[in-house]
C-alpha positions in Angstrom: 0.0 0.0 0.0 1.3 3.5 -0.9 1.0 5.5 2.3 2.0 8.8 0.7 -1.1 10.3 -0.8 -0.7 13.5 -2.7 -2.7 14.8 -5.6 -1.4 13.4 -8.9 -4.1 14.7 -11.3 -5.4 11.2 -12.1 -7.9 10.9 -9.2 -10.7 10.0 -11.6 -8.8 7.2 -13.3 -8.0 5.6 -9.9 -11.5 6.2 -8.5 -10.3 8.5 -5.7 -12.0 11.5 -4.2 -11.5 15.0 -5.6 -9.0 17.2 -3.6 -10.7 20.6 -3.1 -10.0 21.5 0.5 -7.1 23.9 1.4 -6.2 25.1 4.9 -8.9 27.8 4.9 -11.8 25.5 4.1 -10.4 22.8 6.4 -10.2 25.3 9.3 -13.8 26.4 8.7 -14.9 22.7 8.5 -13.3 22.0 11.9 -14.6 25.1 13.6 -18.1 24.6 12.1 -18.1 20.9 13.2 -17.1 21.6 16.8 -19.3 24.7 17.1 -22.7 23.2 16.7 -25.7 21.9 18.6 -23.7 21.3 21.8 -22.9 24.8 23.0 -26.3 26.1 22.0 -28.1 23.5 24.0 -25.8 22.3 26.8 -24.7 25.4 28.6 -27.7 25.3 30.9 -27.4 21.6 31.7 -23.7 22.1 32.6 -24.7 25.1 34.8 -27.2 22.9 36.6 -24.3 20.6 37.6 -21.7 23.1 38.8 -23.4 26.4 39.1 -21.3 29.5 38.2 -18.1 27.8 37.2 -19.9 26.6 34.0 -16.8 27.4 32.0 -14.7 24.9 33.9 -16.2 21.7 32.4 -15.8 23.1 28.9 -12.2 23.9 29.6 -11.6 20.4 30.9 -13.4 18.9 27.9 -11.1 21.0 25.7 -8.0 19.6 27.3 -9.2 16.0 27.0 -10.1 16.6 23.3 -6.7 18.2 22.7 -4.8 15.1 24.0 -6.7 12.9 21.6 -6.4 15.4 18.8 -2.6 15.1 19.0 -2.9 11.4 18.4 -5.2 11.9 15.5 -2.7 14.4 14.0 0.1 11.8 14.1 -2.1 9.2 12.4 -3.7 11.4 9.8 -0.4 12.8 8.7 1.1 9.4 8.6 -1.9 7.7 6.8 -3.8 10.5 5.0 -6.8 8.3 4.0 -10.5 8.9 4.4 -11.3 6.1 6.9 -10.0 7.8 10.1 -10.2 5.9 13.4 -11.3 2.6 11.7 -8.2 2.6 9.4 -5.9 3.3 12.4 -7.5 0.4 14.4 -7.2 -1.9 11.4 -3.5 -1.1 11.0 -2.8 -1.3 14.7 -4.6 -4.5 15.7 -5.4 -6.2 12.4 -8.6 -7.8 13.8 -11.5 -7.4 11.3 -14.2 -7.6 14.0 -12.6 -4.8 16.1 -12.1 -2.6 13.0 -15.7 -3.1 12.0 -17.1 -2.2 15.4 -14.9 0.9 15.6 -16.1 2.0 12.1 -19.7 1.2 13.1 -19.4 3.2 16.4 -18.0 6.3 14.7 -20.5 6.1 11.9 -23.4 5.6 14.4 -22.2 8.6 16.5 -22.2 10.8 13.4 -25.6 9.6 12.1 -27.2 9.7 15.6 -25.9 13.3 16.0 -27.1 14.3 12.6 -30.5 12.7 13.2 -30.9 14.5 16.5 -29.8 17.8 14.9 -32.4 17.3 12.2 -35.2 16.9 14.7 -34.0 20.0 16.5 -33.9 21.8 13.1 -37.5 20.7 12.4 -38.7 21.8 15.8 -37.0 25.2 15.5 -38.3 25.6 11.9 -41.9 25.0 12.9 -41.7 27.2 16.0 -40.0 30.1 14.3 -42.7 30.1 11.6 -45.5 29.6 14.1 -46.6 26.3 12.4 -48.8 23.8 14.2 -47.4 20.7 12.6 -48.6 18.2 15.2 -46.7 15.1 16.5 -46.0 13.7 13.0 -45.0 17.0 11.4 -41.6 17.4 13.1 -40.3 13.9 12.0 -41.5 14.6 8.5 -39.8 17.9 8.3 -36.6 16.3 9.7 -36.7 13.6 7.1 -37.1 16.2 4.4 -34.1 18.1 5.8 -32.0 14.9 5.8 -33.0 14.4 2.1 -31.8 17.9 1.4 -28.5 17.3 3.2 -28.0 14.1 1.2 -28.6 16.0 -2.0 -26.0 18.6 -1.1 -23.6 15.8 0.0 -24.1 14.0 -3.4 -23.6 17.3 -5.3 -19.9 17.3 -4.1 -17.6 18.1 -1.2 -16.8 21.5 -2.7 -20.5 22.5 -2.6 -21.0 20.9 0.8 -18.0 22.6 2.3 -19.0 26.0 0.8 -22.4 25.7 2.4 -20.6 24.7 5.6 -18.6 28.0 5.3 -21.9 29.9 5.2 -23.5 28.0 8.1 -20.3 28.3 10.2 -20.2 32.0 9.7 -23.9 32.2 10.9 -23.4 30.0 14.0 -20.1 31.8 14.8 -22.0 35.1 14.6 -24.5 33.9 17.1 -21.8 32.9 19.6 -19.8 36.1 19.1 -23.1 38.0 19.7 -23.4 36.2 23.1 -19.8 37.1 24.0 -20.3 40.7 22.9 -23.4 41.1 24.9 -21.6 39.6 27.9 -18.6 42.0 27.6 -20.9 45.0 27.1 -22.8 44.0 30.2 -19.6 43.6 32.3 -18.3 46.9 31.1 -21.6 48.6 32.0 -21.9 47.1 35.4 -24.8 44.9 34.4 -25.0 41.3 35.6 -22.8 39.7 38.2 -19.4 38.5 36.9 -18.5 37.1 40.4 -21.0 34.3 39.7 -18.4 32.9 37.2 -16.2 31.9 40.2 -19.0 30.4 42.4 -19.3 26.6 42.6 -22.8 25.2 43.4 -23.0 21.5 43.7 -26.5 19.9 43.3 -27.9 18.7 46.6 -24.9 20.0 48.5 -22.5 17.4 47.2 -18.7 17.7 46.9 -16.8 19.4 44.1 -15.0 16.7 42.1 -17.8 14.4 40.9 -20.2 17.2 40.0 -17.4 18.7 37.8 -16.8 15.2 36.3 -20.5 14.8 35.5 -20.6 18.3 34.0 -17.6 17.5 31.9 -19.2 14.4 30.4 -22.0 16.8 29.2 -19.6 19.4 28.0 -17.5 16.9 26.0 -20.4 16.4 23.6 -19.8 20.1 22.6 -16.1 19.4 21.9 -16.5 16.4 19.6 -16.4 17.0 15.9 -12.7 17.6 15.4 -12.3 13.9 14.6 -14.6 14.2 11.6 -11.9 16.2 9.8 -9.6 13.2 9.4 -12.3 11.5 7.3 -11.9 14.3 4.8 -8.1 13.8 4.5 -8.4 12.2 1.0 -10.2 15.4 -0.2 -7.6 17.8 1.3 -4.6 19.3 -0.6 -1.3 18.2 1.0 -3.0 16.7 4.2 0.3 15.7 5.9 1.5 19.3 5.7 -1.7 21.4 6.6 -3.4 19.2 9.3 -1.3 20.0 12.4 -1.6 23.8 12.4 -5.2 23.8 11.1 -6.6 21.2 13.6 -4.8 22.7 16.7 -5.8 26.2 15.6 -9.4 25.1 15.1 -9.5 23.6 18.6 -8.0 26.6 20.2 -10.5 28.9 18.5 -13.5 26.8 19.6 -12.2 26.2 23.1 -11.7 30.0 23.6 -15.2 30.7 22.3 -16.8 28.1 24.6 -15.2 29.5 27.7 -16.1 33.1 26.8 -19.7 32.1 26.0 -20.0 30.3 29.3 -18.7 33.3 31.3 -21.0 35.7 29.4 -24.0 33.4 30.0 -23.4 33.0 33.8 -22.7 36.8 34.2 -26.1 37.7 32.9 -28.3 34.7 33.9 -28.1 32.9 37.3 -27.2 29.2 37.2 -30.6 28.0 38.4 -32.4 30.0 35.7 -29.9 29.1 33.0 -30.4 25.4 33.7 -34.1 25.5 33.1 -35.5 24.7 29.6 -33.7 24.0 26.4 -32.8 27.5 25.2 -30.2 28.8 27.6 -28.5 31.2 25.2 -31.8 32.7 24.3 -32.2 33.7 27.9 -28.8 35.4 27.7 -30.0 37.5 24.8 -33.2 38.4 26.6 -31.3 39.4 29.7 -28.5 41.4 28.1 -30.1 42.8 25.0 -33.9 42.7 25.5 -34.4 44.8 22.3 -32.7 42.2 20.1 -35.2 40.3 17.9 -35.7 36.9 19.5 -36.7 35.3 16.2 -33.4 36.3 14.6 -31.4 34.3 17.2 -33.8 31.4 16.9 -32.9 31.3 13.1 -29.2 31.5 14.0 -29.7 28.5 16.3 -31.5 26.6 13.6 -28.6 27.2 11.2 -26.1 26.0 13.8 -28.0 22.8 14.1 -28.2 22.4 10.4 -24.5 22.7 10.1 -23.9 19.9 12.6 -26.2 17.6 10.5 -24.4 18.4 7.2 -20.9 17.8 8.5 -21.8 14.6 10.4 -23.5 13.1 7.3 -20.4 14.1 5.2 -18.2 12.3 7.7 -20.3 9.2 7.9 -20.5 8.7 4.1 -16.7 9.2 3.8 -16.0 6.8 6.6 -18.0 4.1 4.8 -16.2 4.9 1.5 -12.8 4.7 3.1 -13.5 1.4 4.9 -14.8 -0.1 1.6 -11.6 1.0 -0.1 -9.6 -0.8 2.7 -11.6 -4.0 2.0 -13.3 -4.1 5.4 -16.8 -3.3 4.0 -18.4 -4.5 0.7 -16.9 -2.8 -2.4 -20.3 -1.4 -3.4 -20.1 1.1 -0.6 -16.9 2.5 -2.1 -18.4 3.3 -5.5 -17.8 6.9 -6.7 -20.3 8.6 -9.0 -18.7 9.0 -12.5 -19.8 12.6 -12.9 -19.9 14.1 -9.3 -16.9 12.1 -8.0 -18.8 11.5 -4.7 -19.4 8.2 -2.8 -23.1 8.0 -3.7 -23.8 4.5 -2.4 -22.4 5.4 1.0 -24.4 8.7 1.0 -27.7 6.8 0.3 -26.9 4.1 3.0 -26.1 6.6 5.7 -29.1 8.8 4.8 -31.5 5.9 5.2 -30.0 5.1 8.6 -30.5 8.7 9.7 -34.2 8.5 8.6 -34.7 5.4 10.7 -33.2 7.2 13.7 -35.4 10.2 13.2 -38.5 8.1 13.1 -37.7 5.6 15.9 -34.9 6.8 18.2 -35.0 8.5 21.6 -34.6 12.1 22.7 -31.8 14.6 22.3 -30.2 14.2 25.7 -30.1 10.4 25.4 -28.7 10.3 21.9 -26.3 13.1 22.5 -24.9 11.3 25.6 -24.6 8.1 23.6 -22.7 9.9 20.9 -20.2 11.2 23.4 -19.9 7.8 25.1 -19.2 6.0 21.8 -16.6 8.5 20.7 -14.9 8.4 24.1 -14.4 4.7 23.7 -13.2 5.2 20.1 -10.8 7.9 21.3 -9.3 5.6 23.9 -8.6 3.0 21.2 -7.1 5.6 18.9 -4.7 6.8 21.6 -3.5 3.2 22.1 -3.2 2.6 18.3 -0.9 5.6 17.9 1.6 3.9 20.3 1.3 0.5 18.6 1.9 2.0 15.2 5.1 3.8 16.1 6.9 0.7 14.8 5.3 1.2 11.3 7.6 3.6 9.4 6.5 5.5 6.3 8.5 7.3 3.6 7.2 10.8 4.2 7.5 13.2 7.1 4.6 13.4 9.5 3.6 14.9 12.9 4.8 13.0 16.0 3.1 13.6 19.3 5.0 13.3 22.6 4.4 9.8 24.0 2.9 11.0 27.3 0.0 12.7 25.5 -1.6 9.5 24.0 -1.1 7.8 27.3 -3.0 10.5 29.1 -5.5 10.6 26.3 -6.3 6.9 26.6 -6.7 7.2 30.4 -8.8 10.3 30.5 -11.1 9.0 27.7 -11.6 5.7 29.5 -12.3 7.5 32.7 -15.0 9.8 31.3 -16.7 6.9 29.5 -17.1 5.0 32.8 -20.4 4.6 34.8 -18.7 6.4 37.8 -19.1 9.7 36.1 -22.9 9.8 36.8 -23.8 9.2 33.2 -27.4 8.2 32.6 -27.6 4.4 32.4 -29.9 4.6 29.3 -26.9 5.7 27.3 -25.1 2.4 27.9 -28.3 0.6 26.9 -28.4 2.5 23.6 -24.7 2.1 23.0 -25.0 -1.7 23.7 -27.9 -2.1 21.3 -25.9 -0.3 18.6 -22.9 -2.5 19.1 -25.1 -5.6 19.0 -26.5 -4.3 15.7 -22.9 -3.7 14.6 -22.0 -7.4 15.4 -24.9 -8.6 13.4 -23.9 -6.4 10.4 -20.3 -7.6 10.7 -21.4 -11.3 10.5 -23.5 -10.4 7.5 -20.6 -8.6 5.9 -18.2 -11.5 6.4 -20.7 -13.9 4.8 -21.3 -11.5 1.9 -17.6 -11.2 1.2 -17.1 -15.0 1.5 -19.9 -15.7 -0.9 -18.6 -13.1 -3.4 -15.1 -14.6 -3.2 -16.4 -18.1 -3.8 -18.5 -17.0 -6.8 -15.6 -15.1 -8.4 
């Protein structure tokens, strides 16, 4: 296998994806992926766990994500392919079953997140327009939205990423608005900035475990950076641009999260911030009552839409990449002759998203399950980077200090554990998904065996 992948001008002849992403588009992709549904919806829930120090769990989640990001950087610059964590697991352990489950877990996390975001989009859409769509209307709108996302995804990564740029600018504007209102209030003596240093444990508990529980919530807002490695095959010179872009993107999003959290708690008390599902809307109402509430609702809707688009792009590219590695059926790796996009993988992931929209649980349960699955995957990736140190490649690549993947594996395993106060239903959902993954793995093995015998 040729591990050095750079554009050669004959992508179409070799059936590879089109390289259209430079450092600017990649940075916006990462920032747009991390800044999404999480920060708009979870700030209040984090405040309910720790009170005024709502910024602290986001900061801890940023550090945990940064440790794992360094491992991803070494691997993506070493193996700049589209399959991400599944490819690294395959190379490190060489066990088909483990590779398949990792691929299935990552794909499930992306599709679950996208399906949840689609339902949130549908709810915001109907509310902002004052539509009474009933209990069946929201799922139907969400399914229509997923179909639109699939069409954009099929059109091409260039079009998808350009739309991502627009949506990223919109959601970033919303968060900068929150920060600006907070700074204006602090400068004018409005609000109470001292609340940002006040810890309030629920039911008078200690400090450590409430912060841990809040961090498991905040971590959902930090995931997304790992999606970018699945776009490596569509990036220009990935081994060169990824380190600065990924670390820069994480630094930008981490800083925004901390400033948003401080602004929110300055203007709205923790108890009030933790009520309902629109915490940042309360900040707007408290700090800038004259600002049109409907405008911020639309911004929130765009932010959710961006999360869905990016997650569906990631899921389809993951299936494409694993098919090219021979872990999944070859049909999932087919590239459309005109659009140069993995159209079979796009159809497959879109149908799974529709099933989740129609039959899955609520936002909190699915969001927690997404974080749980990714924490387990991150722990495996941190181990894989150490195992693959013995595998040498011909080109230069990023190398992370050994202590970082060790700390990354330990922290991810810790925050995935039941001792964190995680809702048990999340383990049930994750377990059901892995059982489904096992069934699909057995079906895939049988399919490939049959195909080999008939060849």
